[in-house]
C-alpha positions in Angstrom: 19.5 -4.4 -22.6 19.2 -1.8 -25.1 21.4 1.3 -24.5 19.1 4.2 -24.1 17.1 2.2 -21.2 20.4 1.9 -19.4 20.0 5.9 -18.8 16.3 6.0 -17.5 17.1 3.6 -14.7 19.5 3.7 -11.8 19.4 1.8 -8.5 19.8 3.0 -5.1 19.8 1.5 -2.0 19.2 4.1 0.6 16.3 5.2 3.3 14.2 7.0 1.4 12.6 9.0 3.8 15.7 10.9 4.2 17.2 10.6 0.8 14.0 11.8 -0.9 15.3 15.4 0.2 18.2 15.4 -2.0 16.2 14.7 -4.8 15.7 17.2 -7.5 12.0 18.6 -7.6 10.3 18.1 -10.6 12.4 15.5 -11.4 10.0 11.9 -12.1 7.4 11.5 -14.3 5.9 8.4 -12.9 6.3 6.8 -9.4 5.7 3.4 -7.9 5.5 3.5 -4.0 5.2 0.1 -2.7 6.1 0.3 1.2 5.9 -2.4 3.7 3.2 -3.1 5.3 1.9 -0.3 7.9 3.5 -0.6 10.8 4.5 1.8 14.2 7.9 1.6 12.1 7.1 2.0 8.4 4.4 4.5 9.3 7.0 7.5 7.8 6.3 6.3 4.6 2.7 6.8 4.8 2.6 10.2 6.5 1.8 13.3 5.0 5.5 14.5 5.1 6.6 12.2 3.1 3.9 12.5 0.7 4.8 15.5 0.2 8.3 14.9 -0.8 6.8 12.6 -3.2 4.7 15.7 -4.7 7.8 17.8 -4.5 9.8 15.2 -6.9 7.5 14.4 -9.0 6.8 16.3 -12.4 3.6 18.4 -13.2 1.2 15.9 -14.9 2.9 13.0 -13.5 1.3 9.8 -12.2 1.8 7.9 -8.8 1.2 4.7 -7.8 0.8 3.5 -4.2 0.5 0.0 -3.3 -1.1 -0.2 -0.1 -2.9 -4.2 -0.2 -6.3 -4.6 1.1 -6.6 -3.6 4.6 -10.3 -4.5 4.4 -9.8 -7.7 4.1 -7.9 -8.1 7.2 -9.8 -5.8 9.2 -13.6 -4.7 8.6 -14.3 -1.1 8.3 -10.8 -0.3 8.4 -10.4 3.5 7.1 -6.8 3.4 6.4 -7.6 3.6 2.2 -10.0 6.8 3.1 -7.3 8.3 5.8 -4.6 7.8 3.3 -6.6 9.5 0.3 -7.0 12.5 2.1 -3.0 12.7 3.0 -2.5 12.5 -0.7 -5.0 15.2 -1.4 -4.0 17.4 1.0 -0.4 16.9 -0.1 -1.7 18.3 -3.4 -2.2 15.2 -5.6 -5.4 14.8 -7.7 -8.0 12.4 -8.6 -7.1 9.6 -5.9 -8.6 6.5 -6.5 -8.1 3.1 -5.0 -8.0 0.3 -8.0 -8.9 -2.9 -5.2 -7.8 -5.3 -8.4 -4.9 -3.7 -8.4 -4.6 -3.4 -4.6 -3.4 0.1 -4.8 -4.1 3.8 -5.1 -3.6 5.9 -8.3 -3.2 10.0 -8.0 -2.3 12.7 -10.4 -0.1 15.6 -10.0 -1.4 18.7 -12.1 
């Protein structure tokens, strides 16, 4: 591994729903959010308070990829993606788009 890349990554084992509050604002240029499948136990990772926190720690002009899977393949007429887009936009993200081939959402913080 090259030295210059070692300074760019740090792995921390923590519950992100609490740990994110310890992170510096405007810190990250890119975020990949790959939560477990939505259930009553994982709902906090899909909620507006968590998306507000993601928005806070992301730098201006940064990008988010939020893996969601393909809920419509599981249940026809599911509004999961539409509602997730609405929550991300309500948290301040722009240009939120679902990419079916990647099974996730791209969003920008401008």
